[in-house]
C-alpha positions, 0 to 999 in steps of 0.5 A, spaced: 020 869 089 023 867 096 025 860 097 021 856 101 022 851 107 023 845 102 028 849 099 032 850 105 031 843 108 034 841 101 040 846 101 041 843 108 042 836 106 046 838 101 051 841 105 051 835 110 053 830 104 060 827 104 061 828 096 059 835 097 065 836 102 070 833 098 068 837 091 069 843 095 076 841 098 078 839 091 076 846 089 080 849 094 086 845 093 086 847 086 084 854 087 090 855 092 095 852 087 093 856 081 093 862 086 100 860 088 103 858 082 105 863 077 101 863 070 108 862 066 110 856 070 103 853 069 102 855 062 110 853 060 108 846 058 101 847 056 102 844 049 100 836 048 102 833 042 100 826 040 105 824 035 104 819 029 108 814 033 104 814 039 097 813 035 101 807 031 102 804 038 095 805 040 092 802 034 097 796 035 095 795 042 088 795 040 089 791 034 092 786 039 087 786 044 081 786 040 084 782 033 081 788 029 083 795 028 079 800 031 074 804 028 075 812 027 070 813 033 074 808 037 081 811 035 078 818 037 076 815 044 083 812 045 086 819 043 082 823 048 084 818 053 091 819 052 090 827 052 086 826 059 091 822 062 097 827 060 093 833 063 092 829 069 099 827 070 102 834 068 097 837 073 099 832 078 106 833 077 105 840 078 102 839 085 107 835 087 103 829 088 108 824 086 112 826 092 113 821 097 109 816 094 112 809 095 108 806 088 111 811 084 118 811 087 118 804 086 116 804 079 121 810 077 126 805 080 124 799 076 124 804 070 132 806 071 133 799 072 130 797 066 135 802 062 141 798 065 138 791 063 137 794 056 144 795 056 146 788 058 141 785 053 146 789 048 152 785 050 154 779 046 159 774 050 164 770 045 165 763 046 171 764 050 168 769 055 163 763 056 168 758 057 172 762 062 165 763 066 164 756 066 171 754 068 171 759 073 164 757 076 164 749 076 160 748 082 154 752 078 154 747 072 157 741 075 153 735 073 152 730 080 154 723 080 149 718 078 148 712 081 143 706 079 141 701 084 136 695 086 133 695 093 129 690 098 125 694 103 123 691 110 117 694 113 118 696 121 110 695 122 111 688 119 117 686 123 117 690 129 123 689 133 126 683 129 127 688 123 134 688 123 135 681 124 130 679 119 134 684 114 141 681 116 138 674 115 136 676 108 142 679 106 146 673 108 141 669 103 143 674 097 150 673 098 150 666 099 145 665 093 146 671 088 141 668 084 135 669 089 130 673 087 130 679 092 123 681 091 121 674 095 125 676 101 123 683 102 116 687 103 111 690 098 112 697 097 111 703 092 118 705 092 122 703 086 125 696 086 130 698 081 133 705 080 137 707 073 143 712 074 140 717 078 143 723 081 144 723 089 140 729 090 134 726 087 135 719 091 135 724 097 129 727 095 125 720 095 129 716 100 132 721 105 139 724 105 142 719 110 140 714 105 143 717 099 149 719 103 150 711 105 148 709 098 154 713 095 159 710 099 157 703 097 162 699 091 158 697 085 157 689 085 155 686 092 149 687 096 150 691 102 146 693 108 141 694 112 141 701 110 135 706 114 131 710 110 125 715 112 121 709 111 124 703 114 130 698 112 133 696 105 138 692 102 142 695 097 146 693 091 149 698 087 149 696 079 152 702 076 156 709 078 157 715 074 162 720 077 160 727 077 163 732 071 163 739 068 159 738 062 162 742 055 159 749 054 155 746 048 151 742 053 150 748 058 150 754 053 144 757 055 145 756 062 152 759 062 149 765 058 144 766 063 148 766 069 154 770 065 148 775 063 146 776 071 153 777 073 154 782 068 147 786 070 149 786 077 156 789 076 153 794 071 148 796 076 153 796 082 158 801 078 152 805 075 149 806 082 156 808 085 157 813 079 151 816 081 152 816 089 158 821 087 153 826 086 150 826 092 151 827 100 148 822 104 146 824 111 143 818 116 140 820 122 142 816 128 135 817 131 138 819 138 138 826 140 143 831 138 146 828 132 147 824 126 150 818 123 156 820 118 
């Protein structure tokens, strides 16, 4: 029986479908690959072995995810998925689909770097190694000076042009009468009136770096000021000062170990890439007509 007009129209619509075009293109690509690739090259690695450790790993991951072991049918599905993945990976590599793929290249680099990290993780520094590292990098581990102080605040919105004069008058009163309650002389504020020993950097985060620098130069015991902050003016009395210090290893051991390991990691990675680089010749094209950079 010869095809009718309806069959011809259906065939024409199918030819116009993008999915049909894509499937046809895929078939052409695989046909070319199999035509150009010797049979021995294609079949030389055609054995897929699903090892017992791999199956144990699948079971462990499934159990961790679902809080139960897989059934026989689910395990078969896991193995089938693994075989499917292995087939696609091998065929993709054979077609060269991994080349010039930024994501794959970056992942391979990360895996190589991971091997370096494993080597660093096996290193076990002695206490003498960590002590030497601590002393060689005091700025990294030194504890900042600590300063405790009281402050009385003067709000520029309330005092206007008279703020400096009002603060100076309050300072004179505090110096002349040490028993005066400083809270009765300044303005209400959410800023702390009395700070326990605090690092200079933390003081700077609250009041501003210029204020912190000024407070760090005040001798303990007497009221001083006025000192400007990002909020207004302050009268300040430093009550306690603890100098900066390099802590003992027992106090910062975990931090020293972390930094020591990071430095070793960079050293080993640099040495490794230097050794690998000797196997290659690198030519950097200049981008200008007629030559390449060395």
